[in-house]
C-alpha positions in Angstrom: 28.3 -99.6 56.6 27.3 -101.4 53.3 23.9 -102.7 52.7 23.3 -106.5 53.5 23.0 -108.4 50.1 19.5 -109.5 49.2 18.2 -112.5 47.7 20.6 -114.6 45.9 23.3 -111.7 45.4 25.6 -113.3 47.9 25.9 -116.5 46.0 28.2 -114.8 43.4 27.8 -114.3 39.8 28.7 -117.9 38.8 26.2 -119.6 41.1 23.4 -117.3 39.7 24.5 -117.9 36.2 24.5 -121.6 36.9 20.8 -121.5 38.4 19.8 -119.6 35.4 21.2 -122.4 33.2 19.5 -124.9 35.1 16.1 -123.0 34.5 17.1 -123.0 30.8 18.0 -126.7 30.5 15.1 -127.9 32.6 12.4 -128.2 29.7 14.9 -129.3 27.2 15.4 -132.9 26.0 18.8 -134.8 26.3 20.8 -134.1 23.3 19.4 -130.7 22.6 22.3 -128.1 22.0 22.7 -125.0 24.1 23.1 -121.6 22.0 26.5 -120.5 21.1 28.6 -119.4 23.8 28.5 -115.7 22.5 24.8 -115.3 22.1 24.0 -117.0 25.7 26.4 -114.6 27.3 24.7 -111.7 25.8 21.3 -113.2 26.5 22.4 -113.6 30.1 23.9 -110.3 30.3 27.2 -111.8 31.8 30.9 -112.1 30.5 31.8 -115.3 28.6 34.5 -116.3 31.2 31.6 -116.2 33.9 29.4 -118.0 31.6 32.1 -120.8 31.1 32.7 -121.5 34.7 29.0 -121.9 35.2 28.8 -124.2 32.3 31.9 -126.2 33.7 30.0 -126.6 37.0 27.1 -128.3 35.0 29.3 -130.5 32.9 31.0 -131.7 36.2 27.5 -132.4 37.6 26.6 -134.4 34.4 23.7 -132.0 33.6 25.5 -130.9 30.5 28.0 -132.5 28.2 30.9 -130.9 25.8 31.4 -132.4 22.4 34.6 -131.3 20.7 33.9 -129.1 17.9 30.2 -129.5 18.1 29.2 -127.4 21.1 27.4 -128.1 24.6 24.5 -130.1 24.9 21.8 -131.4 27.6 23.3 -134.6 29.0 21.4 -137.8 29.1 19.6 -138.9 32.2 21.8 -141.2 34.3 20.9 -144.8 34.5 20.5 -146.3 38.1 21.8 -149.5 38.8 21.0 -151.5 41.9 23.6 -154.3 43.1 21.9 -157.4 41.9 22.6 -160.5 39.6 21.0 -159.3 36.3 22.1 -159.0 32.7 22.9 -155.8 31.1 19.9 -156.5 28.8 17.5 -157.1 31.5 18.8 -154.0 33.7 18.2 -151.7 30.8 14.7 -153.1 29.7 13.7 -152.7 33.4 14.3 -149.0 33.2 12.2 -148.7 30.1 15.4 -148.4 27.8 16.0 -150.6 24.6 19.4 -152.5 25.2 21.6 -153.2 22.3 25.1 -154.5 21.5 27.5 -154.0 18.7 30.2 -156.6 18.2 33.8 -154.8 17.7 35.6 -157.9 17.3 35.7 -161.7 18.5 38.7 -163.9 18.5 39.7 -167.4 19.9 42.9 -167.5 21.9 44.9 -169.5 24.6 43.5 -168.9 27.9 46.9 -167.9 29.7 47.7 -167.9 33.2 45.1 -165.1 34.4 42.1 -166.4 32.6 42.9 -169.9 33.2 42.8 -169.2 37.2 39.6 -167.1 36.9 37.8 -169.5 34.6 39.1 -172.8 35.9 40.5 -174.2 32.7 44.1 -175.3 31.4 46.1 -172.1 30.3 46.4 -173.7 26.7 42.6 -174.4 26.5 40.8 -172.0 24.1 39.1 -169.0 25.1 36.2 -166.9 23.0 37.2 -163.2 23.6 34.3 -160.9 22.2 34.6 -157.2 22.5 31.2 -155.4 22.1 29.7 -151.8 23.0 26.6 -152.0 25.0 24.1 -149.5 24.1 20.9 -148.0 25.9 18.4 -146.5 23.5 21.0 -146.5 20.9 23.7 -144.4 23.1 27.0 -146.1 24.3 26.8 -147.1 27.8 29.5 -149.5 28.3 32.5 -151.3 26.7 32.4 -155.0 27.5 35.0 -157.6 26.9 33.5 -161.0 27.5 35.8 -164.3 28.0 34.0 -167.6 27.6 35.8 -171.2 27.5 35.3 -172.3 23.9 34.4 -175.8 25.1 31.5 -174.5 26.9 30.0 -172.6 23.9 31.0 -174.2 20.7 30.3 -172.5 17.5 29.8 -169.2 19.3 30.7 -166.1 17.3 30.8 -162.6 17.3 27.8 -162.1 15.1 25.7 -164.2 17.5 26.0 -161.6 20.1 25.3 -158.6 17.9 22.3 -156.8 19.7 21.8 -160.0 21.7 21.9 -161.2 25.2 24.6 -163.7 26.2 22.8 -165.1 29.2 19.5 -165.6 26.7 21.6 -167.4 24.2 23.6 -169.4 26.8 20.2 -170.7 27.8 18.6 -171.2 24.5 21.2 -172.5 22.6 23.4 -174.4 25.0 21.0 -175.1 27.8 22.9 -173.5 30.5 21.7 -171.0 33.1 24.0 -168.6 35.2 23.5 -169.5 38.8 26.0 -167.6 40.7 28.7 -165.0 40.2 31.2 -162.8 42.0 31.5 -159.1 41.0 33.9 -156.3 41.7 33.5 -152.4 40.9 36.0 -149.8 41.2 36.7 -146.3 40.0 38.5 -146.0 36.5 39.4 -143.4 34.0 38.5 -143.8 30.6 41.5 -144.7 28.2 41.9 -143.3 24.6 40.8 -146.5 23.1 37.8 -146.8 25.3 37.0 -143.3 24.8 36.6 -144.0 20.9 34.1 -146.6 21.6 32.1 -145.0 24.1 31.8 -141.6 22.7 33.4 -139.8 25.7 36.7 -138.2 26.4 39.9 -139.6 27.4 40.4 -139.4 31.2 36.6 -139.2 32.1 35.5 -140.8 35.2 33.9 -144.4 34.8 33.0 -147.5 36.5 35.0 -150.6 36.1 33.1 -154.0 36.7 34.8 -157.4 36.7 32.4 -160.4 37.0 33.0 -164.2 37.0 29.9 -166.2 36.6 29.0 -169.9 37.0 26.5 -172.3 35.9 24.5 -174.8 38.0 27.3 -177.5 37.9 30.0 -175.1 39.3 31.9 -174.4 35.7 32.6 -170.9 35.2 30.8 -169.5 32.3 32.5 -166.0 31.9 34.9 -163.5 32.9 33.5 -160.1 31.9 35.2 -156.8 32.2 32.9 -153.8 31.5 33.7 -150.1 31.4 30.5 -148.1 32.2 30.5 -144.5 31.5 30.4 -142.3 34.5 28.3 -139.6 33.1 25.4 -142.2 32.1 25.6 -144.5 35.0 25.4 -144.6 38.9 25.0 -147.3 41.5 22.0 -147.5 43.8 22.3 -149.6 47.1 19.6 -149.9 49.5 20.6 -150.1 53.0 18.8 -151.5 56.0 19.9 -150.6 59.6 20.3 -153.7 61.9 20.4 -154.1 65.6 23.6 -154.9 67.7 24.8 -158.5 66.9 23.8 -158.3 63.4 20.2 -159.2 63.8 17.4 -157.4 62.3 
């Protein structure tokens, strides 16, 4: 009868290599590169195929990231987002990160049927459409498409929203404050165009946020579609049990 495996032997080679990799990257900073695959396999005394499988597992867990032609790096920490009515800038600052925004382009166009129904305007009325890359500590976090009725924000340009909060600008320049909104969240796979702006791979997992916000007089102030990188962002929800009948 064979001897019973001891310690971690029963976990398998890949799991053992994964644990050793976790020990290796624990003291490393986000963005630091791993040694070359050949050197790392030699240091760990394992086959390169075994090392690759362990690395793939850590990539899937968002502990490591691969960059084509550059290598494998320690992944940045993911940002926890509690479900609440806060702007991107406020959210990032609350987590000790510096928010940023780069305007890709801005244009005026007719609302059309879809935006007209969401924003409560005539299909022929003008809407400002601004595409921005939202960043946290200089790293791409989300690709945002902002749609605002032109009559609500006369003179608004894409440069106004470069490294700026739309909500703060809405209040300081136009005297309007967001008072309510509706937001949906669903899983999403990053498209080729989105991947280019977000610095990630096409087909990688993401969150798709769609939000409609209103000001105090009931007018719709925005419709926003935002794609958040799944490897840098996660959603946190506080759950509280209630007694039967729905009362706490």
